[in-house]
N, C-alpha and C positions, 0 to 999 in steps of 0.2 A: 225093433220096437215091439214091445209085447202088446197083446190085444187090449190091455187096459190103458195103453198109451205111455207106459213106463219105458225109459231108456236106461240101459246098463252101461257103465263106463268103468274101465280099469285105470287106476292111477295110484301111485305111491304104495304099491304092493297090496292093494285093496280093490274091491269091487263096490261101486256105488250105484244106487238106484235113484234115478231122477223121476219122480212121480209125475203124473199128468197135471198135478197141482203145482209143479215146479219145485217141490221140496226135495232136497237131496239127503239121502240116508245111506249110511254104510250098510252094505248088503252082505259082504264077506271079507275076511282077511283082517289081520291085526296091524298091518303096516310093516311087519318084519318079513324079510325075504326068507325063502326056503324053509323047509321043515318036512317032517313026516307026520302029519296030523290027520291021517286018513279018517279016523273015527271021531274027530273033534267037531263040535258045532261050527257052522260056517263063519261066525264072527270070531272064532278063536283059532282059525287056521292061518298058518304062516304060508305065504304064497308070493309068487311072481307071475301074475296073470298075463297070458299071451292073447287068448281069444275068449270071447263070450258068445254063446249060442243059445237059442231057445229051441227045444226039441218039439215034437209034434203035440205033446201034452202041455206045452208052454212052461216046462221046467227049465231053469237057468243052468247051463253047463259051462264051467270055467276050465279052460285048458291052462295049466300053470307049469312054468319051468321048474324043474327040480335040480338043484345045484349040488 
């Protein structure tokens, strides 16, 4: 859980943010598996998320499977 109360959830090859207000928003991913989109904006990245972590600066880090 982030300091603002948000929770991050991986599902359907995307990452979603559930805000403290209960609203679910897509945070990253297109819903398409795999890809080499290293320089793409988060919402345009093709991914298969495995783990979601917050670092010490509360940045969201997503570990994704590359096929």
